[in-house]
N, C-alpha and C positions, 0 to 999 in steps of 0.2 A: 386860600380861604374857601371855606365850606359853610354854605348857608344851608339851615335845615328849615323847612317850611311845613307846618301841619296841613294835612289836605282833607276837604270833603267834597266830593263831586269836582273834583279837578281843581277848586280854588281854596284859599286859606280857609282853614276852620278857625271858627272864633274861639272855640274852647280846645286848647291844644292837647289836653289830655285823653279828649275823646275823639280823636281824629281816627280816619281809615287807615291813613299812610303818612309819610312823610317824602316829600320831594328834598333831595339832598343836592344842593347846586354847587358845583365847583366854579369859583370865578377867579379871574385874574383882575386884581383890584388895579395894578398899574394900568392896564389896557382897558379897563372898565368894560369887561365883557365876560360873558357867560361862557365857561370851556365845555361844561358837561351837565347833565342831569340824569339823577337816578333816583326811581321811586322805590321805597321799600315799605312793606307792611308794618303797620306800627304793632308793637307787643301788646298783650292784654293789659288793659288799664290796671295799674297798681302805684299807689302813691309812692312818689320817690324813685322810680324805675327809670322814667326817661332822660333825666340828666346823666348818669353814667351810661346808659344806652346809646345816646347820642353822641357823647365824647367817644365812644368806642368806635363809633361810625366815622368819627373824623371831624363831627361838626364845630366850628369854632363860632358860630352864631346861629340865633334862632330868631326867625321874625315871626310874631304871633300877634293874634287880633287881643286876646286876652290872658293873662297870666298873673296869678296871686303873688304875693310878695315873698313867701317862702319858697315857692317854685323858683323866683328869679333868682334868689339868694343860691339855691341849690344848683342851678345852671351856672352861675357865677363861679362857685366853688369849683366846678369841673372845668374852668376855663372858657365857658362860652358865653358870649355876649348876649345879651337878650334886649330886642327891640320890640315893645308892644304898641296896640293901639292902630295895628296896619288894616287896611281894609281888605275885604274878601274879593281879592284878585289872583290871578293865575301866578305861579312861581315865576315865571319870566317878567312879567310886568314889575312884580313887587321887586326882583332882584335889578332888573334894568334901572328902575325909578331910584333904588336904594343908592346904586353905583353912579349914577348921574346926581345924586343930592337933591332929588327931587320928589322923594316918597314923602306923602303925607300922613302923618299919624294922628290918630284921634285918641279918644278917651281909652283907656284899659277896660276891657268890657268885663272883666273878672275881678270879685271884690272878696276873694278868700286866698 
């Protein structure tokens, strides 16, 4: 499982489409542990570009602060599960909480 997390200043960016880079976190869901993390620069913002781009990077899930319904559908179409409403924390904290079942999500901060 590879989880993509949009970053700004080392923490989750609340608006994934305008992030600086993505943390790609490989996890072992059975062992509930992080295997490795790689940060890659985000491509220039272009509507519809991120779902196929992240799928090509091997992402199977994205943890986001906010994401519009259309974008969520596009990620799902590329086989990427979407989790929205996550807090602005570090990728390790978010993934560890997700794997342990304690990740608290709030409101989707994106309304388009």
